[in-house]
N, C-alpha and C positions, 0 to 999 in steps of 0.2 A: 680738444675743444678750443684750445688757444687761450686758456686762462692762465695768468701769471699770479703767483702768490705775493701779496703785498707785505712789506716790511715796516715795522714801526720805527720811529726816530732812533730808538735805542739799539736797532738791529734785530729785534726779536720779531717772530712772525705775528701777523695780526689776525689770522683766521678769515681774511678777506682775499678775494681774488678779482683781478680785473681782466677783461678781455683785451687781448693785444690789439685787435683792429677796431675796437669800439671802447675807448678810454673812459667813456661815461657809464659803461655797463659794469657793474660790480656785484659780486655775490658774496654775502657773508654767511659762513657756516657757524652755527651756534650749537652748544650742548648745555644741558642744564647745569647751572652753577652749584657746585657743592662747596667744599671748603677751599678750593683753589681758584685764584684769579687768573692764573697764567693760561695762555693758549694751550689747548690739549690736542695731541696727535690722535687722529681716528684712523688707525692703521688699516682697518678693513676697507676704507674708502680711499686711502692714500691722500687725506686732506688734513689740515689743521683747522680747529674750531675754537671759537671764542666762548668761554662761559658766559651765559646770560642769566641774570638774576630773574627769578620768578617764571622761568620757562615752563615749569611743571604745571603752572596754572593754565598757561596757553595750550599746552598739549593735552589737557584733560578733556577737551571737547574738540575733537578734530572730525573732519568729514572728508570723503574723497571727492576729487574733481578731476576732470580731464584737461590736461595742458596740451594745446595743439601747437605744433611747430612744423617747419618746412620738412623735417625728416620723419614726421609722423606724430602720433599721439602717445602720451604717457599718463598713467594715473598717478596723482600726487595727493598727499594728505594736506589739508589746509585747516587752520584754526577756525573755530566758530567766530563769526564777526563780532559778537558781543564780547567774547573773551578777549579778542584781539584789541578791541577799543579800550577795555579796562586795563589790559596789560600795557598798552601804549601810555595811558595816564600814569601808571605806577612807575614804569621805567623812566619816563621823561623827568620825574623828580629825582631819580637816582643818578642822573648824568651830572657830572661836574661841570664847571665853567668852560673847560676845554672842549666839551661836547654840546655847546649851546645850540649849534646849528641842528644837530641830530635831535636834540630835545624839542626844538621848535617843530621839526618835521613830525616827530611823534605826536606832539599836541594837534597839529594840523590834521594828521590822519585820524586821530581819535575824534576830533570834532566832526569830520565828515562821516565817520562810521556812526557816531552817536546820533547825529541829525537824522540819518536814514533809519537807524534802529528805533528811535523814539516814534517814528511815523509808522514803521512796518513791523517791528518785532520788539515791542517794549517789554514783553515778558522775558524774552531772552536776555535783555539787558538787566532786568531786575534779578534774574537768576544768577547771572555772572557777578553782580554786586553782592548778592546774598552769599555766594561762595567766598568772596573776599571777606565778608563779615565773619563767616565761620572759621576763617584761618587765623584770626586773632587781631589784637589791637594794633600791632605793627603794620599789618596789611591795610587796615582801615585808615590809619594815619597817612600812609603813603598814597592810598586812593584819594583821600580828601585833599591832600596836598596837590595831587595831579589835577583834580577838579578846579582848585583854586588857581593853579597855573594856567589852566585852559581859559578860565574867565579873565585872568590878567592879560593873557596873550591875544585874545580875540574879543574886542569890545561888544561885538554883536552876538556872541555866543550866549544862549539862554539855557542856564543850568537848572532853571526852576523845576523842571520835570525829571531831573537826573536822580535816580535812586541813590540813597545813602550819601548825598552830597554834604550833609552836616550843615555847618554854618558858613559854607563858602559864599562869597559874594555872588549874588544872583542878579542877572540883568534882564 
């Protein structure tokens, strides 16, 4: 496929791959984060994958879709949009200052998904947030921090109808 593994500054593998002839095209392979932060080898697929916090939440509600490409079609599992939006809010707050660009991208994607979900699938969004609430105080705190970061990053974002937002500033 022409993908090359990326290497982090310290020389360790990153779990990301770039396409040789399309340097802006990058694939990140992820695995649920257990107790290890280090990139993990997935020998069955011949890849390295980065542990991602809260991935089990995202994978709890997947659906199948068809990915069309020049070489044909393939069936893939994709996360439920509501779970993806909530997951993006949670992980945005977990990223350190070195990953500010990724955190902003997470927030931008969450905002777009939430805007659409509020209009077309508000119950799905409520269900995803309810699942967060059932997972405990740490999850709720992270979710609310993500909502606050979303409001701070986008002046025009209206979190008033966002379930479980707590005392986040609303516009």
